C-alpha positions as CSV (number, residue, x, y, z in Angstrom):
1,M,124.9,21.1,-6.2
2,D,121.2,20.1,-6.7
3,V,121.9,16.9,-5.0
4,T,123.4,18.5,-1.9
5,R,120.6,21.1,-1.8
6,S,118.1,18.3,-2.2
7,S,119.8,16.3,0.7
8,K,119.7,19.3,3.1
9,L,116.1,20.1,2.3
10,R,115.1,16.5,3.1
11,W,116.9,16.6,6.4
12,I,115.2,20.0,7.3
13,V,111.8,18.4,6.5
14,V,112.7,15.3,8.6
15,A,113.8,17.6,11.6
16,A,110.7,19.7,11.3
17,Q,108.7,16.5,11.3
18,V,110.4,15.1,14.4
19,A,110.0,18.5,16.1
20,L,106.3,18.5,15.4
21,A,105.9,14.9,16.5
22,L,107.6,15.7,19.8
23,I,105.3,18.7,20.3
24,Y,102.3,16.4,20.1
25,V,103.9,13.4,21.9
26,I,105.5,15.0,24.8
27,P,102.3,16.1,26.6
28,F,100.7,12.7,26.2
29,Y,103.8,11.1,27.6
30,W,104.0,13.3,30.6
31,M,100.3,12.5,31.3
32,F,100.9,8.7,31.0
33,V,104.1,8.8,33.2
34,K,102.4,11.1,35.8
35,S,99.3,8.8,36.1
36,F,101.7,6.2,37.7
37,S,103.3,8.6,40.1
38,D,102.7,9.0,43.7
39,D,103.4,12.7,43.5
40,I,100.3,14.9,43.3
41,F,102.1,18.0,42.0
42,P,102.8,18.8,38.3
43,N,106.7,18.9,38.8
44,L,108.7,20.6,36.0
45,P,110.8,19.4,34.4
46,A,108.9,16.2,34.6
47,D,110.5,12.9,35.4
48,L,110.8,10.6,32.4
49,I,110.2,7.7,34.7
50,P,108.4,8.3,38.1
51,K,110.7,7.5,41.2
52,V,107.7,5.7,42.8
53,Q,105.4,3.8,40.5
54,T,102.0,2.8,41.5
55,L,98.7,1.7,40.1
56,G,96.8,3.2,43.1
57,N,95.8,6.3,41.0
58,Y,93.9,4.1,38.5
59,L,92.2,2.1,41.4
60,Y,91.3,5.3,43.2
61,V,89.8,6.8,40.0
62,W,87.8,3.7,39.1
63,H,86.3,3.6,42.5
64,F,85.6,7.2,42.6
65,G,82.0,8.2,42.6
66,D,80.1,6.3,39.7
67,F,83.1,6.2,37.4
68,P,82.1,3.0,35.7
69,V,78.6,4.4,35.2
70,W,80.0,7.6,33.7
71,Y,82.3,5.5,31.5
72,L,79.4,3.5,30.3
73,N,77.2,6.7,29.7
74,S,80.0,8.1,27.4
75,V,80.3,4.8,25.5
76,V,76.5,4.5,24.9
77,I,76.0,8.1,23.9
78,A,79.2,8.1,21.7
79,L,78.2,4.9,20.0
80,A,74.6,6.2,19.4
81,V,75.8,9.4,17.9
82,T,78.3,7.7,15.7
83,G,75.7,5.3,14.5
84,G,73.3,8.1,13.7
85,N,76.0,10.1,11.9
86,V,77.0,7.2,9.7
87,L,73.4,6.1,8.8
88,L,71.9,9.5,8.2
89,G,75.0,11.0,6.8
90,S,75.1,8.2,4.3
91,L,71.5,8.5,3.3
92,A,71.7,12.3,3.0
93,G,75.1,12.1,1.2
94,Y,73.8,9.7,-1.4
95,A,70.8,11.8,-2.0
96,F,72.8,14.9,-2.6
97,A,75.3,13.1,-4.7
98,R,73.3,10.8,-6.9
99,L,69.6,11.8,-6.9
100,R,68.1,14.6,-9.0
101,F,65.5,16.9,-7.3
102,P,64.8,20.5,-7.5
103,G,66.8,22.6,-5.2
104,R,69.4,20.0,-4.5
105,D,72.4,22.1,-4.6
106,V,70.9,24.9,-2.8
107,L,69.8,22.5,0.0
108,F,73.4,21.0,0.1
109,Y,75.0,24.4,0.4
110,L,72.6,25.5,3.1
111,V,73.6,22.3,5.0
112,L,77.3,23.3,4.6
113,A,76.6,26.8,5.7
114,T,75.6,25.4,9.2
115,L,79.3,24.6,9.7
116,M,79.9,28.2,9.8
117,V,77.5,28.8,12.7
118,P,79.1,28.8,16.1
119,F,77.4,26.3,18.6
120,P,76.9,29.0,21.3
121,L,74.6,30.9,18.9
122,V,72.2,27.9,18.6
123,M,72.8,26.4,22.1
124,I,70.2,28.5,23.9
125,S,67.3,27.7,21.4
126,E,68.3,24.1,21.4
127,Y,68.1,24.0,25.2
128,I,64.7,25.7,25.3
129,L,63.5,23.1,22.9
130,M,64.8,20.3,25.2
131,V,63.0,21.9,28.1
132,N,59.7,22.2,26.1
133,I,59.7,18.5,25.0
134,G,60.9,17.2,28.4
135,W,64.2,15.8,27.3
136,V,66.5,17.7,29.8
137,N,68.5,15.3,32.0
138,S,67.9,12.5,29.5
139,Y,70.2,10.5,27.1
140,Q,68.0,11.4,24.2
141,G,68.5,15.1,25.1
142,V,72.2,14.5,24.4
143,V,72.1,12.1,21.6
144,V,69.2,13.2,19.2
145,P,70.6,16.8,18.4
146,S,73.9,15.2,17.4
147,L,72.5,12.3,15.4
148,T,73.6,13.9,12.3
149,S,75.9,16.7,11.2
150,A,77.0,18.8,8.2
151,L,80.5,17.4,8.2
152,S,79.0,13.8,8.0
153,V,76.8,14.7,5.0
154,F,79.7,16.4,3.3
155,L,82.1,13.5,3.8
156,M,79.6,10.9,2.5
157,R,78.5,13.1,-0.4
158,Q,82.0,13.6,-1.6
159,Y,82.6,9.8,-1.6
160,F,79.4,9.0,-3.4
161,T,80.1,11.5,-6.2
162,T,83.2,9.3,-7.1
163,L,81.2,6.2,-7.9
164,P,80.8,5.6,-11.6
165,T,77.2,5.9,-12.9
166,E,77.6,2.5,-14.7
167,L,77.1,0.7,-11.4
168,E,73.7,2.3,-10.9
169,D,72.8,1.7,-14.5
170,A,73.6,-2.0,-14.2
171,A,71.8,-2.3,-10.9
172,R,68.6,-0.6,-12.3
173,L,68.8,-3.1,-15.2
174,D,68.8,-5.8,-12.7
175,G,65.6,-4.4,-11.2
176,L,66.8,-2.7,-8.0
177,S,65.0,0.4,-6.7
178,T,66.8,3.4,-5.7
179,F,67.0,2.5,-2.1
180,Q,68.1,-1.1,-2.9
181,I,70.9,0.5,-5.0
182,F,72.0,2.4,-2.0
183,Y,72.3,-0.4,0.6
184,K,73.2,-3.2,-1.8
185,V,75.7,-1.3,-4.1
186,A,76.7,2.1,-3.0
187,A,76.8,1.6,0.9
188,P,79.1,-1.5,0.8
189,L,81.5,0.5,-1.4
190,A,81.5,3.4,1.0
191,R,83.1,1.7,3.9
192,P,86.2,3.9,3.9
193,A,84.2,7.1,4.0
194,M,81.8,5.6,6.6
195,A,84.9,4.7,8.8
196,A,86.1,8.3,8.5
197,T,82.8,9.6,9.5
198,A,82.5,7.1,12.4
199,I,85.9,8.1,13.8
200,F,85.1,11.9,13.5
201,S,81.7,11.5,15.1
202,F,82.9,9.2,17.9
203,I,85.7,11.6,18.9
204,G,83.3,14.5,18.7
205,A,80.7,12.9,20.9
206,W,83.2,11.5,23.2
207,N,84.9,14.8,23.9
208,S,81.6,16.8,23.9
209,F,81.5,18.9,27.2
210,L,79.3,22.0,26.8
211,W,76.1,20.3,25.5
212,P,76.1,17.6,28.1
213,L,76.9,20.0,30.8
214,L,73.7,21.9,30.0
215,V,71.5,19.0,29.6
216,L,72.6,16.4,32.0
217,Q,71.9,17.5,35.7
218,S,71.9,14.2,37.6
219,Q,75.4,13.1,38.7
220,H,74.7,9.4,37.8
221,M,74.1,10.5,34.1
222,F,77.3,12.3,33.7
223,T,79.6,11.6,30.8
224,L,83.4,11.3,31.3
225,P,84.3,15.0,30.4
226,L,81.8,16.1,33.0
227,A,83.0,13.5,35.4
228,I,86.7,14.6,35.0
229,N,85.6,18.2,35.6
230,F,83.7,16.9,38.6
231,F,86.7,15.0,39.7
232,K,88.9,18.2,39.7
233,G,87.0,19.5,42.8
234,A,87.1,16.2,44.7
235,N,89.9,17.3,47.0
236,G,88.8,20.8,47.5
237,T,90.9,23.4,45.9
238,Q,94.0,21.1,45.5
239,I,94.1,19.1,42.2
240,Y,95.7,15.7,42.6
241,W,97.5,15.6,39.1
242,N,98.6,11.9,39.4
243,Q,94.9,10.8,39.9
244,M,93.7,13.4,37.4
245,T,96.0,12.1,34.7
246,A,95.0,8.5,35.4
247,A,91.4,9.5,34.7
248,E,92.5,11.2,31.4
249,V,94.5,8.1,30.4
250,L,91.3,5.9,31.1
251,S,89.2,8.2,29.1
252,M,91.5,8.0,26.1
253,I,91.3,4.3,25.6
254,P,88.0,4.0,23.6
255,T,89.1,6.7,21.1
256,L,92.4,5.0,20.7
257,L,90.6,1.6,20.2
258,I,88.2,3.1,17.6
259,Y,91.1,4.7,15.7
260,A,93.1,1.4,15.8
261,V,90.3,-0.6,14.4
262,F,89.3,1.8,11.6
263,E,92.8,3.4,10.9
264,R,93.2,1.5,7.5
265,Y,89.7,2.5,6.3
266,F,90.1,6.1,7.9
267,T,93.2,6.9,5.8
268,Q,91.6,5.6,2.7
269,G,88.4,7.4,3.4
270,I,90.1,10.6,3.9
271,A,91.9,10.3,0.7
272,L,88.8,9.4,-1.2
273,T,86.4,12.0,0.4
274,G,88.8,14.7,-0.7
275,I,88.2,16.4,-4.1
276,K,89.2,13.3,-6.1
277,R,86.6,12.4,-8.6
């Protein structure tokens, strides 16, 4: 009886997992198939394989406006934000996890509290600051406010708290300073957490729309989310869905590559930056 019930429960779980996977996969599959179609309308139900397959949509998108420049802008900005989050998040996380100084826990919880503040509440003050220092319509205006985040600090801090104190004691006996212990001992061991931080930061920067929309005003400085939104109006009020989906597929490639490269570390990093100690 127990075996039968357990078997039924297992099949229910498998069926639920398959259904959940389909919910996530089907929209992406439709987008991918539509990008090779010559039909501009979003037909429902969608064809599993387009009747007329063409690469013309990708060629059109690539030669539309400054698409390669927009692509490069997104790559540069996302990599800069990712590098800043990994470096500054590691330094801050190590300080909150391993160093002793007055008010450390209070400061850490204040940093965490910023996660609860919706971005629209601070957006106007940040924009006024960018105007006053002359960073509107510049790359630094997009990158610098995002160089670190509470999530990056939290992920790195959680990982560094798992390191045994014996490692630091041995390093100090060898004559290493606190900063040398960080970059020679702790940082190399924190690669999984850094990979998780890098993936989260890259995806966040890559998909960012509202802040670049406020700061970037020149068309040649657009990032891909702005460009795709700009692309929507390229044909007047009519949206060419085959071309639109081709642009979206192209925009997904860097995030898929980043995840493929760091997937092994990402899974390990998520596990270790949990509450495990």
